[in-house]
N, C-alpha and C positions, 0 to 999 in steps of 0.2 A: 504494500500500500504506500501511497505517497502522503506527504504532509499538506495541510491546508490551514489557513488562518481565516477566522470569521468573527463576527460580532456575537458575543454571548451575553445573556441577561439572566440574572438570578432573582428570584422572588422568594422571600423567606417569611414564614409566620412563626412566631415564638409561642409554643404551647406553655412553657414555663420559663423561668429565668435561665435554665440550662439546656433545654431541649427545644429544637425547632424543626419545622418541615420546610424543605427548600425545593423549588422547581428550577431546573436549569433549562433554558431555551436558547436557541442559536439560529442564525441564518444558515441556509443550506451549505453543507460541505461537499466538495467533489474530490474523489480519489481515483487514482489509477489502480487497476486490478492487474496483478502480474501472475504469471504461471511459469512452472518449471517442468521440464523432462517428461517422461513416460509417453503415453499415447499423444500428448499434446505438444510434443517436441517441435513440430514444424512451426509453431507460433511461440516458441520459447521466448519469454519476455512479457510484453504488455498485451493482455487479453483485451482490455478496454477501460472504460470509465463508468463510474456510477455516482449519483448524488444521494445524500441522505440527510434527514433531520433526526437528531437523537435526543428528544426531551428526556430528562432524568429527574426522578423524584427521590429525594433522600431524607433520612432522619439525621439531624446534626446535633452533636453534643458539644456544649461550651462548658469546660470545667471550672473556669474562674468566676468570681463574683461578678454580677452584672454591672457593678459600678466601676469595674476596671476599664481603663481606656484601651488596653490591649486585650483582645479576645481571641485566643487560639481555639480551633475546633477540629473535630473529626466527624466524618459522616459515612453512611452507607445507604445504598438504595437500589432502585430498579430503573432500567432503561428500556424504552421501546423505540426502535429505530425504523423509520419509514424510509425505504429504499426506492428510488425511482430514477428515471432518465438514464437507463443503462445503455451503453453503446459499445460495440465491438471496435477495437482500434484498427487502423489501416493495415498494419502488418499482419494482424490476426485475420482480417478479412481476406488478405492475399493468400493466407494459408488455408482458406476455406471455412473459417468460423463465421457464424451469424446467429442472430436471435439470442443474444445474451440477456438473461433475466434472473434477478436475485430476489429472494424472499425477504419480507420484513422480519425483524428479530426482536427477541426479549433478551436481556442480559442484566448483570449486576454492575454496580458501580461503587467506588470507594473514593473518599476525598480527605484532604488535610488542608487546613488554611488558617488564616488569621484576619481579623478586622482590627483596625486602629481607629478609634473615635477621634476625629479632629475637634468636634464640639458635640452638643447634644443630638444633633440631627445628621451630620455628615461624617462619613468614614472612608478610609482607604482599605481595600481588600486585596489579598493575594491568596491564590489557592492552586493546588495541583489535584487532578483527578485521574483515575483509571476507569475507563468504561469498556465493558465487555460487549463488543459488537461482532458477533460471529453469525454467519448465515450460509445458506445453501444457494447455489446458483446453477443454472443450466445454460448450455450453449450448444448450438448445432455445429457439427463438424462435417462439412461436405467435401473437404480436401483429402483427408486420409481415408475415411470410410463414409461415403455419401449416405445422407439420411440418418446418421447416428447423432444422439444427444449425449453429451458428457455432463456429468455432475461435478461441480467444483465447490470446494469449501472456501469461503471467503472470510478472512479474519481481518477486521479493521483495527479493533482493540487499541484505541488511541490513548495516549497520555495527553491530558488537556491542561494547559497552563493559562491562568487568567490573572490579570491585574486590573483593578477597576476602582471606581468611586461609587459609593452607595449613599442612599438617603433613607433615614429611619422615619416612618410615619407614626 
């Protein structure tokens, strides 16, 4: 998979002074899908591209007192990834591949981060997340064996790094 940079938004609701629920949303990501060896060797390299939206819902724990200006946290949650706009790359098309299609997926997520309160309303945030985005895809191969469909495991599994400014309502 390739890297991509997009705008991300976090929405958090504090259930208690130490526990919150957070929704991560982002603008669409685009990634290259690469393949290696075996029966797919004529297209060894880039199979194509896909776009996805990976909203993630997490439970977040803040261990320090809520009056502390520095608020580290950890969180864990679930992710549902919508995958769309799959395309076979030109090299793979030349090797006879077509009709690339990936399934939407469910996965888990983990995060670590910190907020620093500038004043009562504004904060600076930094975080790192791992999101499990693994899916199954199919692609037709008319170059090696006409009319056959190959199943492909696609692992995006991004590390997500965010730095931002937040506002507390």
